C-alpha positions, 0 to 999 in steps of 0.5 A: 499499500502506497503511504505518505509521511512527513519527516519535517515541517516541509519534507514528506516521502511517499512509499510502500508501507513497511510497518506501523510503529507503537508510537503512531509513526509509520515506516515506508520503503523507497527503493532500498531506503526505509524512512520512518515518520508520521503519516499524512491524514487523508483529505475529507 
């Protein structure tokens, strides 16, 4: 599943969902790189 996360105030990354962490963050994979951050909420 493709997900978008926020890494900083104006940096976001979109990649394949790897796992959900207990503190609410998620991990996504882009190629061989794994990023962890807060998920972006879907628009209403």
